[in-house]
Backbone as CSV, one residue per row, in Angstrom:
resi,resn,N_x,N_y,N_z,CA_x,CA_y,CA_z,C_x,C_y,C_z
1,MET,-34.388,-4.610,34.894,-35.223,-5.419,34.109,-34.438,-5.923,32.555
2,THR,-33.382,-5.405,31.754,-32.744,-5.771,30.688,-32.088,-6.528,31.101
3,LEU,-31.596,-6.837,32.741,-30.536,-7.769,32.626,-30.552,-8.502,33.037
4,LEU,-32.103,-9.202,33.442,-32.793,-10.214,33.407,-32.614,-10.840,32.086
5,TRP,-33.514,-9.760,30.428,-33.458,-10.637,29.465,-32.004,-10.421,28.854
6,VAL,-30.933,-9.876,29.021,-29.820,-10.506,28.904,-29.492,-11.322,29.103
7,SER,-29.128,-11.982,30.746,-29.135,-13.308,30.684,-29.581,-14.605,29.909
8,ILE,-31.174,-13.969,30.240,-31.786,-15.401,29.825,-31.850,-15.702,27.792
9,SER,-31.007,-14.402,27.692,-30.664,-14.718,26.155,-29.339,-15.475,26.443
10,ILE,-28.342,-14.881,27.132,-27.707,-15.540,26.979,-27.140,-16.975,27.223
11,ILE,-27.680,-17.230,28.073,-28.349,-19.051,28.730,-28.930,-19.473,27.080
12,LEU,-29.838,-18.595,26.259,-30.340,-19.403,25.333,-29.716,-20.086,24.515
13,ALA,-28.598,-18.414,24.149,-27.623,-19.110,23.184,-26.402,-19.982,23.258
14,LEU,-26.289,-19.751,25.023,-25.136,-21.157,24.887,-25.932,-22.949,24.904
15,ASN,-27.111,-22.447,25.819,-27.950,-24.055,24.900,-27.746,-24.098,23.817
16,SER,-28.495,-23.467,22.855,-28.405,-23.464,21.284,-27.696,-24.266,21.084
17,ILE,-26.172,-24.054,21.558,-24.790,-24.034,20.745,-24.039,-25.079,21.354
18,TRP,-24.609,-25.310,22.833,-24.784,-27.217,23.071,-25.504,-27.981,21.772
19,LEU,-26.184,-27.221,21.317,-27.845,-28.893,21.450,-26.963,-29.090,19.509
20,LEU,-26.378,-27.799,19.199,-26.195,-27.857,17.544,-25.267,-28.978,18.119
21,LYS,-23.927,-29.079,18.568,-22.745,-29.378,19.384,-22.957,-31.680,19.121
22,VAL,-24.246,-31.313,20.104,-25.047,-32.764,20.524,-25.311,-33.087,19.394
23,ASN,-26.370,-32.489,18.552,-26.695,-32.820,17.305,-25.346,-33.630,16.180
24,LYS,-24.843,-32.628,16.034,-23.592,-33.044,14.689,-23.180,-33.934,15.584
25,ASP,-22.539,-34.217,16.365,-21.910,-36.404,17.395,-22.735,-36.990,17.146
26,LEU,-23.870,-36.982,17.264,-25.204,-37.525,17.126,-25.375,-38.509,16.015
27,ALA,-25.334,-36.883,14.591,-25.112,-36.950,13.362,-24.139,-38.190,12.792
28,ASN,-23.038,-37.528,13.147,-22.020,-38.473,12.716,-21.293,-40.441,13.700
29,ARG,-21.519,-40.353,14.658,-21.780,-41.662,15.402,-23.151,-42.460,14.369
30,ASN,-24.015,-41.499,13.918,-24.864,-42.812,13.387,-24.532,-43.049,11.653
31,GLU,-23.659,-41.805,11.659,-23.544,-42.720,9.572,-22.114,-43.237,9.597
32,TYR,-21.554,-43.249,10.783,-20.421,-44.346,11.625,-21.390,-45.557,12.017
33,LEU,-21.879,-45.920,12.632,-22.908,-47.101,12.916,-23.337,-47.514,11.371
34,ILE,-23.732,-46.751,10.458,-24.327,-47.575,9.325,-23.747,-47.836,8.214
35,ARG,-22.326,-46.736,8.567,-20.588,-48.044,7.685,-21.157,-49.199,8.201
36,GLN,-20.926,-49.411,9.232,-20.655,-50.839,10.332,-21.471,-51.946,10.114
37,VAL,-23.195,-51.370,9.618,-23.603,-51.969,9.673,-23.679,-52.962,7.798
38,GLU,-23.585,-51.761,6.939,-23.862,-52.091,5.622,-21.981,-53.026,5.268
39,ALA,-21.088,-52.724,6.324,-19.782,-53.467,6.168,-20.193,-55.167,6.875
40,ASN,-20.942,-55.233,7.836,-21.069,-56.449,8.097,-22.326,-57.321,7.195
41,ARG,-23.023,-56.400,6.553,-23.713,-58.195,6.100,-22.951,-57.675,5.075
42,HIS,-22.322,-57.617,4.426,-21.536,-58.125,3.431,-20.180,-59.100,3.625
43,ASN,-19.344,-58.467,4.616,-18.673,-59.491,5.569,-18.561,-60.303,6.761
44,SER,-20.252,-60.377,6.944,-20.533,-61.550,8.025,-19.588,-61.179,9.315
45,GLY,-19.173,-60.184,9.665,-18.233,-60.190,10.467,-17.943,-58.682,11.239
46,LEU,-17.705,-58.982,12.298,-17.587,-57.263,13.194,-16.263,-56.325,12.803
47,ILE,-16.753,-55.042,12.561,-16.146,-54.090,11.864,-15.395,-52.834,12.524
48,PHE,-13.866,-52.644,13.441,-14.244,-51.901,14.973,-14.230,-50.703,14.131
49,GLU,-13.514,-50.041,13.126,-12.894,-48.705,12.959,-14.073,-48.123,11.337
50,PRO,-14.592,-47.370,11.245,-14.748,-46.917,10.176,-14.441,-46.536,8.796
51,MET,-15.244,-47.162,8.002,-14.953,-47.374,6.345,-14.656,-45.145,6.065
52,SER,-13.802,-45.615,5.241,-13.539,-44.317,4.425,-14.749,-44.892,3.422
53,ASP,-14.815,-43.239,2.270,-15.514,-43.341,1.341,-14.901,-43.869,-0.148
54,GLU,-13.432,-44.188,-0.313,-13.260,-45.014,-1.055,-13.643,-46.555,-0.993
55,GLN,-13.546,-46.975,0.663,-13.698,-48.127,0.789,-15.402,-48.727,0.673
56,ILE,-15.692,-47.800,1.012,-17.701,-47.468,0.869,-17.981,-47.954,-0.726
57,ASN,-17.518,-46.697,-1.638,-17.634,-46.812,-2.615,-17.119,-48.156,-3.704
58,GLU,-15.965,-48.784,-2.939,-15.588,-50.527,-3.438,-16.577,-51.477,-3.433
59,LEU,-17.455,-50.966,-2.044,-18.087,-52.455,-1.564,-19.585,-52.183,-2.085
60,LYS,-19.906,-51.027,-2.222,-21.518,-50.662,-3.249,-21.031,-51.636,-4.573
61,LYS,-19.782,-51.239,-5.029,-19.465,-51.693,-6.802,-19.315,-53.246,-6.411
62,ALA,-18.803,-54.040,-5.429,-19.031,-55.295,-4.911,-20.092,-56.029,-5.305
63,TRP,-20.980,-55.468,-4.732,-22.429,-55.842,-4.389,-23.119,-55.151,-5.596
64,GLN,-22.871,-54.393,-6.533,-23.011,-54.014,-7.944,-23.641,-55.263,-8.746
65,ASP,-22.051,-55.218,-8.360,-21.372,-56.510,-9.489,-22.130,-57.799,-9.193
66,GLU,-22.094,-58.188,-7.547,-23.289,-59.673,-7.788,-24.816,-59.651,-8.085
67,MET,-24.778,-58.171,-7.626,-26.031,-58.816,-8.093,-26.682,-58.535,-9.917
68,ASP,-25.404,-58.044,-10.425,-25.583,-57.838,-11.669,-25.569,-59.429,-11.812
69,LYS,-25.097,-60.479,-11.538,-24.297,-62.173,-11.926,-25.676,-62.573,-11.826
70,ASP,-26.160,-62.220,-10.473,-27.597,-62.858,-10.149,-28.403,-62.281,-10.852
71,THR,-29.075,-61.111,-11.272,-29.583,-61.079,-12.252,-29.319,-61.622,-13.886
72,ASP,-27.893,-62.239,-14.297,-28.252,-62.615,-15.329,-28.487,-63.995,-14.665
73,ASN,-27.987,-64.671,-14.139,-28.032,-66.317,-13.498,-29.878,-66.376,-14.078
74,LYS,-30.376,-65.518,-13.578,-31.938,-65.964,-13.661,-32.234,-65.817,-15.047
75,GLU,-32.498,-65.002,-15.715,-31.879,-64.507,-17.073,-32.324,-66.214,-17.624
76,ASP,-30.811,-66.815,-17.307,-30.912,-68.149,-18.675,-32.024,-69.123,-18.173
């Protein structure tokens, strides 16, 4: 009976490890797709490589500058 419980515990542990890996892969893929969508919105084109954090920060700064310009024009 003890062997049965040990076997079940090992199977559940392996299943949990596999699910953690799948979850991490999905989270990484999700982050990649979000970066791709953000870049496509700005560039109206396709980007096949993920963006680095520096590129994302530059893109956010450019968007902020555009929004600031739009806000300044509306106040006139």
